[in-house]
C-alpha positions in Angstrom: 13.0 197.1 67.4 9.3 197.2 67.4 6.8 197.2 69.8 3.2 196.2 68.8 0.0 196.8 71.7 -1.9 193.4 71.6 -4.9 192.1 72.7 -5.6 188.4 73.8 -7.6 186.1 76.2 -10.5 184.5 75.9 -12.6 187.8 76.3 -9.6 190.2 74.7 -9.5 191.2 78.2 -6.0 191.4 78.5 -3.7 194.0 77.1 -0.4 194.1 76.7 3.4 195.0 74.5 5.1 192.6 72.1 8.4 193.8 72.0 10.3 192.4 69.4 13.0 192.8 66.6 12.6 192.4 63.3 11.3 189.8 61.6 14.4 188.6 60.0 16.6 189.2 63.2 14.7 187.1 65.9 16.4 184.4 67.0 14.0 181.0 66.8 16.1 179.3 69.2 15.1 181.2 71.9 11.6 181.5 74.1 9.8 184.4 74.4 10.2 186.1 77.2 7.1 186.7 79.3 7.2 189.6 81.9 4.6 189.5 85.0 3.0 192.0 86.8 5.0 193.0 90.0 2.6 193.1 93.2 0.1 196.1 92.1 2.3 197.6 89.7 1.0 198.0 85.8 3.2 195.7 82.8 5.7 198.5 82.7 7.3 197.5 85.6 8.9 199.3 88.9 10.7 202.3 87.3 9.6 201.0 83.9 12.0 198.0 84.5 9.9 195.5 82.2 10.1 198.0 79.4 14.0 198.8 79.3 14.7 194.8 80.0 12.5 194.5 77.1 14.1 196.7 74.5 17.5 195.3 75.8 16.1 191.6 74.7 15.2 193.0 71.5 18.3 193.9 70.8 19.3 190.5 70.9 17.1 188.9 68.6 14.8 187.5 71.7 11.1 188.5 71.7 9.1 189.6 74.7 5.6 190.2 76.3 4.8 192.6 79.2 1.1 192.5 80.0 -1.2 193.1 82.6 -3.1 190.5 83.9 -7.0 191.0 84.6 -7.7 193.4 86.8 -4.2 195.4 86.7 -3.7 198.1 84.3 -5.7 197.9 81.0 -6.8 194.7 81.3 -10.3 194.0 82.2 -11.2 190.9 84.9 -12.8 187.6 82.9 -16.3 187.5 83.4 -15.6 183.4 84.2 -13.2 184.5 86.8 -12.1 182.3 89.7 -10.1 182.8 92.5 -7.2 185.3 92.4 -4.9 181.9 91.9 -6.7 180.1 89.3 -7.4 183.7 87.0 -3.6 184.5 88.0 -2.8 181.2 86.1 -5.0 181.1 83.3 -3.8 184.9 82.2 -0.6 183.6 82.0 -1.5 180.8 80.1 -3.4 182.8 77.8 -0.5 185.0 76.6 1.2 181.4 76.1 -1.6 180.7 73.7 -1.6 183.6 72.1 1.8 183.9 71.2 1.4 180.3 70.1 -1.0 180.6 68.0 -0.2 184.1 66.0 3.6 184.0 66.3 4.7 180.0 66.6 6.4 180.3 69.7 6.0 177.1 71.9 8.6 177.8 74.5 8.6 180.3 76.9 10.7 182.6 80.0 8.8 184.0 82.5 10.3 186.9 84.3 8.7 188.3 87.8 9.3 190.6 90.8 8.3 189.2 94.0 4.6 188.2 93.5 5.3 187.4 89.5 8.3 185.3 91.4 5.8 183.4 93.2 3.2 183.8 90.4 5.9 182.3 87.6 7.1 179.0 89.9 3.5 177.9 89.9 2.6 178.1 86.5 6.2 176.8 85.8 4.3 173.6 87.7 1.7 173.7 85.3 2.6 173.8 82.2 5.8 172.5 80.6 5.4 175.1 78.1 7.3 177.4 80.6 11.5 176.6 79.3 12.9 178.7 83.0 12.4 181.9 84.2 14.2 184.5 86.0 12.9 185.1 89.8 13.7 188.2 91.6 13.4 187.8 95.2 11.9 184.8 95.4 11.1 182.3 98.2 13.6 182.4 100.8 13.7 180.5 104.1 15.7 181.6 107.3 19.3 179.5 108.0 21.5 179.9 110.9 23.5 181.9 109.1 20.7 184.4 107.6 19.7 184.4 111.4 22.5 185.4 112.8 23.1 187.8 109.9 20.0 189.7 110.5 20.1 190.0 114.3 23.1 190.0 115.5 23.5 193.7 114.2 20.8 194.9 115.9 22.0 192.9 119.4 24.8 196.1 118.7 22.8 199.0 117.6 22.1 201.5 120.2 19.1 202.7 119.0 17.9 199.4 119.2 18.8 199.5 123.2 17.5 203.4 123.4 14.0 202.1 121.7 14.0 199.1 124.3 14.1 201.3 127.1 11.6 203.9 125.9 8.9 201.3 125.9 9.8 199.5 129.2 9.5 203.5 130.8 7.1 205.4 129.1 5.0 202.5 126.8 4.6 202.6 122.8 1.7 205.1 123.3 0.0 202.7 120.5 -2.6 199.8 120.9 -0.8 196.8 121.9 -0.2 194.6 118.5 0.9 190.8 117.9 4.5 191.0 117.8 6.5 188.6 115.7 9.1 186.9 117.8 12.5 185.8 116.2 11.6 182.2 117.1 8.1 182.9 114.9 10.4 184.4 112.0 11.5 181.0 111.6 8.5 179.7 110.3 8.2 179.2 106.9 5.6 182.0 105.2 6.4 180.8 101.4 4.9 177.6 102.5 6.7 174.6 103.8 10.6 174.7 102.8 10.3 170.6 102.0 7.4 171.3 99.4 9.5 174.4 97.8 12.3 172.2 97.6 10.5 169.3 95.7 8.8 171.4 93.5 12.0 172.9 92.2 13.4 169.5 91.7 10.2 168.4 89.4 11.2 171.3 87.3 14.6 171.0 87.2 14.2 167.2 86.4 11.8 168.3 83.5 14.7 170.5 81.9 13.7 173.7 83.2 16.2 176.6 84.0 16.0 179.3 86.3 18.1 182.3 87.5 17.1 183.6 91.1 18.4 186.9 92.1 18.1 188.3 95.5 18.7 191.7 96.4 19.2 193.5 99.5 15.8 194.7 99.9 14.8 191.3 101.6 17.4 191.0 104.1 14.8 189.9 106.5 14.5 186.5 105.2 17.5 185.9 102.4 21.1 187.8 103.1 24.2 186.7 101.7 25.3 185.2 98.5 24.9 181.3 98.8 21.4 181.1 100.9 19.6 179.5 98.3 21.7 176.0 98.5 21.9 176.3 102.2 18.3 176.6 102.2 17.8 173.6 99.9 20.3 171.3 101.3 18.5 168.3 99.0 18.4 170.1 95.9 20.3 169.1 92.7 20.6 171.6 90.4 22.1 169.8 87.4 23.4 172.7 86.2 20.1 174.0 86.0 19.8 176.8 88.4 22.0 179.6 88.9 21.8 182.4 92.0 22.6 185.9 91.9 22.6 187.7 95.7 22.8 191.6 94.8 23.5 193.4 98.4 23.3 197.0 97.9 20.3 197.0 95.4 16.9 197.6 96.6 13.6 195.5 95.9 12.4 197.7 93.6 15.8 198.3 91.8 15.4 202.0 92.4 19.3 203.1 91.4 19.8 203.1 87.7 22.9 201.5 88.0 21.5 198.4 89.9 19.0 197.8 87.0 21.4 198.2 84.9 23.8 195.4 86.7 20.5 192.6 86.6 19.3 193.7 83.4 22.8 192.8 81.8 22.8 189.7 83.9 19.3 188.5 83.0 20.5 188.8 78.9 24.0 186.9 79.8 21.8 184.4 81.3 19.5 184.2 78.3 22.1 184.2 75.8 24.2 181.4 77.8 21.4 178.9 77.8 20.8 176.0 75.5 16.9 176.3 74.8 14.7 173.9 72.6 12.8 176.4 71.3 9.6 173.5 70.1 
């Protein structure tokens, strides 16, 4: 296994670590995996998640690039920067351009957590070189069952009613705030559900393959196995979508056992798919 620091981008402003096996051990039929920033964290990921996963993939002959987008970690914002969304998409495309030009890699799998999952979706829509993605805690929409799962236990929780009585009797002691009602939470914070479903379907129809993994850390919008296809009832996965739910894992996979389970799942998924490298 080899790790190498690389610089790329139109102004060489982006910095990353290219990981992979020795040249003779690389799997030419596999895309490279691009690991995106999670939130404001730099390229190592939460609890060095990206580093550990890159090394696991390398052991299987799969190359990966974990890098900082402009303004994160060691990477600088391009002087020609536009909006945050445009800059993010441009930086991810620059990573693909670099690997295509310097390493003859033409197909890519994106790995993203939280905002990294959102960014993976947006880039996949815009660039046909994206063969697939592993998306952790990606888009989620309420269903009747998820709504009941979330609110019903709170109805029977004593502390919920104690807090309610205290607010009525004594006030909160804080300035008034805009509270989000249960009905408001039925809205669509990730954008219109119908639009996202159409976008996912277009990617599946193109042949892109996806592994969605949800954790217990996002129970406020995703909280049971099977919710993915309940929330996108019109979606035809064509065998290109797999979904896992880890209710005992938190959003950043704090515990080593949870990370290990997720790593194994990602590696098995990558190795089990049929990829067209060109």
